[in-house]
ROMI-504227 format. One record per residue (C-alpha): x, y, z; residue in three letters; residue number from 1. Coordinates in pm, whole numbers, padded with zeros to 5 digits. Example, Ala and Ser with C-alpha at 12.3 -4.5 7.8 and 13.67 -1.06 7.14 Angstrom:
BEGIN
c1  c2  c3  residuo  num
01230  -00450  00780  ALA  1
01367  -00106  00714  SER  2
***
This chain:
BEGIN
c1  c2  c3  residuo  num
11225  11881  10901  MET  1
11461  12148  10775  GLY  2
11562  12508  10832  ASN  3
11322  12777  10716  CYS  4
11494  13101  10613  GLN  5
11252  13381  10705  VAL  6
11379  13741  10711  PRO  7
11294  14005  10970  GLY  8
11079  13990  11281  GLY  9
10737  13847  11348  ALA  10
10541  14094  11134  GLU  11
10772  14057  10834  VAL  12
10755  13682  10872  ALA  13
10377  13687  10852  LYS  14
10397  13865  10518  GLN  15
10678  13644  10387  PHE  16
10534  13302  10478  LEU  17
10256  13295  10211  PRO  18
10518  13362  09942  LEU  19
10745  13088  10077  LEU  20
10445  12854  10095  SER  21
10364  12923  09730  TRP  22
10725  12844  09631  GLN  23
10716  12518  09825  LEU  24
10388  12420  09663  GLN  25
10557  12442  09323  ALA  26
10848  12227  09444  GLN  27
10622  11964  09602  VAL  28
10406  11950  09289  ALA  29
10715  11849  09088  GLN  30
10765  11544  09309  GLY  31
10396  11451  09312  PHE  32
10261  11469  08953  PRO  33
09898  11441  09072  LYS  34
09942  11712  09335  PHE  35
09618  11884  09437  LYS  36
09614  12172  09686  LEU  37
09351  12122  09954  ASN  38
09397  12407  10202  ARG  39
09639  12690  10275  GLU  40
09662  12923  10574  GLY  41
09746  12939  10944  ALA  42
09833  12597  11090  MET  43
09974  12453  11411  LYS  44
10241  12191  11471  PHE  45
10192  12081  11828  GLY  46
10208  12396  12039  ALA  47
10366  12608  11764  TYR  48
10184  12851  11534  GLU  49
10281  12857  11170  GLY  50
10159  12878  10813  TYR  51
10128  12603  10557  GLY  52
09922  12393  10320  PHE  53
09760  12050  10283  ASP  54
09763  11850  09962  PHE  55
09654  11519  09817  THR  56
09813  11309  09546  SER  57
09815  10961  09393  ARG  58
10131  10751  09374  LEU  59
10209  10442  09163  PRO  60
10169  10121  09365  HIS  61
10309  09781  09265  PRO  62
10013  09588  09409  LEU  63
09710  09801  09334  LYS  64
09793  10044  09053  ASN  65
09785  10359  09269  GLU  66
09772  10460  09636  ALA  67
09629  10774  09793  ASP  68
09885  11014  09938  CYS  69
09818  11295  10186  TRP  70
10064  11566  10281  GLY  71
10098  11873  10499  ARG  72
10375  12134  10494  VAL  73
10400  12377  10787  ILE  74
10639  12672  10808  LEU  75
10735  12772  11163  LEU  76
10898  13119  11172  PRO  77
11179  13199  11420  PRO  78
10943  13412  11630  SER  79
10711  13113  11682  ALA  80
10976  12874  11814  ILE  81
11217  13117  11982  GLY  82
11511  13032  11758  GLN  83
11740  13213  11517  ASP  84
11606  13010  11224  LYS  85
11262  12885  11142  GLY  86
11162  12528  11058  LEU  87
10992  12361  10764  THR  88
10789  12058  10872  VAL  89
10669  11808  10610  ILE  90
10421  11535  10705  MET  91
10334  11264  10457  LEU  92
10125  10948  10472  ALA  93
09964  10707  10227  THR  94
09661  10483  10225  SER  95
09899  10197  10307  GLU  96
09862  10307  10671  ALA  97
09544  10123  10777  PRO  98
09463  10381  11047  GLU  99
09437  10662  10791  LEU  100
09135  10699  10567  LYS  101
09168  11060  10452  SER  102
09367  11381  10481  LEU  103
09177  11463  10803  ASP  104
09356  11173  10977  ASP  105
09705  11310  10901  LEU  106
09875  11404  11227  GLY  107
09586  11257  11426  VAL  108
09626  10883  11372  LYS  109
09920  10652  11305  GLY  110
10284  10741  11383  GLN  111
10270  11118  11339  LEU  112
10095  11211  11667  PRO  113
10392  11063  11855  VAL  114
10627  11293  11666  ILE  115
10409  11600  11716  ILE  116
10362  11545  12089  ARG  117
10733  11487  12150  SER  118
10855  11782  11940  PHE  119
11027  12066  12124  GLN  120
11202  12333  11921  ALA  121
11553  12398  12050  GLY  122
11503  12190  12363  ALA  123
11816  12182  12578  ASN  124
11698  11906  12810  GLU  125
11790  11547  12726  PRO  126
11506  11360  12560  ALA  127
11308  11140  12798  GLN  128
11134  10940  12528  ASP  129
11233  10588  12423  PRO  130
11496  10572  12142  PRO  131
11239  10498  11870  ALA  132
11042  10811  11959  GLU  133
11357  11021  11991  ALA  134
11441  10939  11628  HIS  135
11080  10936  11503  ALA  136
11097  11276  11335  ALA  137
11413  11191  11143  GLU  138
11271  10852  11047  ALA  139
10959  11026  10914  GLN  140
11177  11253  10700  THR  141
11344  10952  10537  HIS  142
11006  10779  10498  PHE  143
10863  11086  10323  THR  144
11159  11103  10087  ARG  145
11137  10730  10016  ALA  146
10767  10743  09926  VAL  147
10835  11028  09686  GLU  148
11125  10842  09524  LEU  149
10917  10526  09494  SER  150
10643  10723  09321  GLY  151
10901  10845  09071  GLN  152
11018  10490  09001  GLY  153
11355  10539  09174  GLU  154
11333  10207  09357  LEU  155
11698  10169  09458  ASP  156
11709  10515  09614  ASP  157
11370  10459  09777  ALA  158
11494  10132  09926  LEU  159
11795  10310  10078  ALA  160
11570  10573  10237  GLU  161
11332  10313  10378  PHE  162
11632  10126  10520  ASN  163
11740  10442  10702  GLU  164
11389  10511  10832  ALA  165
11374  10159  10973  ILE  166
11723  10189  11122  ARG  167
11614  10501  11307  LEU  168
11278  10358  11412  ASN  169
11274  09976  11409  PRO  170
10908  09978  11517  GLN  171
10794  10173  11207  TYR  172
10538  09925  11069  ALA  173
10435  10143  10774  ASP  174
10799  10173  10664  ALA  175
10828  09793  10652  TYR  176
10511  09775  10441  VAL  177
10632  10040  10198  GLU  178
10977  09882  10178  ARG  179
10803  09554  10105  GLY  180
10621  09721  09818  ASN  181
10952  09845  09676  VAL  182
11103  09498  09708  ARG  183
10802  09354  09529  TYR  184
10856  09610  09255  GLY  185
11215  09480  09227  LYS  186
11079  09120  09195  LYS  187
11210  09026  09541  ASP  188
10901  08840  09662  LEU  189
11068  08671  09958  SER  190
11215  09001  10077  GLY  191
10878  09171  10040  ALA  192
10705  08893  10230  SER  193
10959  08921  10512  ALA  194
10890  09295  10542  ASP  195
10514  09244  10553  TYR  196
10561  08978  10820  SER  197
10772  09217  11027  GLN  198
10505  09486  10996  ALA  199
10247  09236  11123  ILE  200
10474  09143  11413  LYS  201
10488  09512  11511  ILE  202
10120  09577  11444  ASN  203
09907  09260  11436  PRO  204
09613  09466  11307  ARG  205
09787  09600  10996  HIS  206
09532  09499  10732  ALA  207
09745  09619  10439  VAL  208
10040  09408  10553  ALA  209
09821  09094  10564  TYR  210
09678  09170  10220  ASN  211
10016  09237  10063  ASN  212
10173  08928  10216  ARG  213
09877  08736  10078  GLY  214
09966  08862  09731  VAL  215
10319  08726  09773  MET  216
10175  08385  09865  HIS  217
09933  08404  09572  TYR  218
10209  08458  09316  TYR  219
10409  08172  09466  GLN  220
10113  07932  09437  ASP  221
10072  07916  09814  GLU  222
09696  07953  09796  LEU  223
09614  07832  10147  ASP  224
09852  08087  10299  ALA  225
09720  08358  10067  ALA  226
09361  08283  10167  MET  227
09452  08294  10538  ALA  228
09613  08638  10498  ASP  229
09320  08779  10301  TYR  230
09079  08646  10564  GLU  231
09281  08810  10840  ARG  232
09293  09140  10649  ALA  233
08914  09135  10625  LEU  234
08878  09054  10993  GLN  235
09080  09365  11073  VAL  236
08921  09585  10802  GLU  237
08578  09446  10699  PRO  238
08538  09702  10418  ASN  239
08875  09641  10255  TYR  240
08783  09626  09886  ALA  241
09121  09504  09762  LEU  242
09126  09213  10008  ALA  243
08780  09104  09886  PHE  244
08899  09117  09527  SER  245
09219  08926  09605  ASN  246
09030  08661  09801  ARG  247
08804  08622  09499  GLY  248
09108  08544  09284  LEU  249
09205  08254  09511  VAL  250
08850  08122  09497  LYS  251
08854  08152  09120  LEU  252
09170  07941  09099  LEU  253
08999  07687  09322  ARG  254
08703  07672  09079  HIS  255
08473  07826  09340  GLN  256
08325  08054  09077  ASP  257
08005  08158  09256  ASP  258
08186  08252  09578  ASP  259
08456  08428  09378  ALA  260
08195  08639  09199  GLN  261
08044  08741  09533  LYS  262
08383  08869  09647  ASP  263
08438  09057  09321  PHE  264
08094  09215  09346  ASP  265
08155  09318  09707  LYS  266
08486  09476  09612  ALA  267
08318  09677  09336  ARG  268
08048  09787  09579  GLU  269
08313  09918  09819  LEU  270
08534  10079  09555  ASN  271
08394  10192  09222  ASP  272
08700  10391  09120  ASP  273
08756  10326  08745  PRO  274
09124  10244  08795  LYS  275
09043  09993  09068  PHE  276
08781  09830  08847  LEU  277
09021  09815  08552  ALA  278
09291  09656  08767  GLN  279
09041  09405  08903  GLN  280
08933  09309  08552  ALA  281
09299  09254  08453  ASP  282
09357  09041  08764  ASP  283
09051  08826  08690  ILE  284
09161  08769  08329  ARG  285
09508  08671  08451  GLU  286
09359  08431  08708  ALA  287
09138  08266  08444  ARG  288
09439  08215  08215  LEU  289
09637  08078  08507  ARG  290
09356  07836  08590  ARG  291
09335  07724  08228  ALA  292
09704  07630  08237  ARG  293
09659  07425  08555  THR  294
09638  07051  08495  VAL  295
09473  06978  08830  THR  296
09102  06906  08768  PRO  297
08843  07107  08959  PRO  298
08714  06956  09284  PRO  299
08401  06744  09264  LYS  300
08086  06907  09400  PRO  301
***
């Protein structure tokens, strides 16, 4: 959140907000190269009336090429919140949050509803919420900034922002997952695995955390542990295409070719995006080369 400088009274603000929204769209588009405007117009943030826009984007992802990103920017003029200055509210989430499947889920599922329900503009009363909720809005701001920095390849700065988000809200499971992704991008597999494990401790049904931790096990030749994590991810999210594909890689290394192919086919059935298919093909080629270098003979039938 940040201050929103809107001149004049309520009527002037109504005329000014679309212009300010257009300017913000240009700024957001610079941080999200695949920015796509979805909707613009009157919007609400909790009990407050404002004006804003929704957008979608795609961000680089160290484990699966790209991740979906959904955002909403809402401008709350002074007249709406009874303050001298207005507010700019930015909400951002990615497909790493297992509860979210599309832009429609933003602000409805996951961490954001807690922030929206607890928000009171200019409240003078002491907050009655637990500490994590009291700092949830600020933590979300750092999380949003970190995701943007990660998408731009600024991993050190992104890591610092995720650290701050987690400091403010130690129960922020998605922040641990995203920080794990950054650590993986910095070749810190043990650090990434620790973050995924912490996310699972907070939310035992975080399918993405299980999958990503499985990838860490896979690259450290801990195939039994990798298989267990992929299985758990699929128990939580039965239509998780990436977990099917990753489980297939473990089966391929174990010379279970027929079962591996079934997992690859299921993954393609669930996700036919060309980039996903290209990444899967690369992963399969890498697994076959890895298997060819392994001196252990295949198991007897």
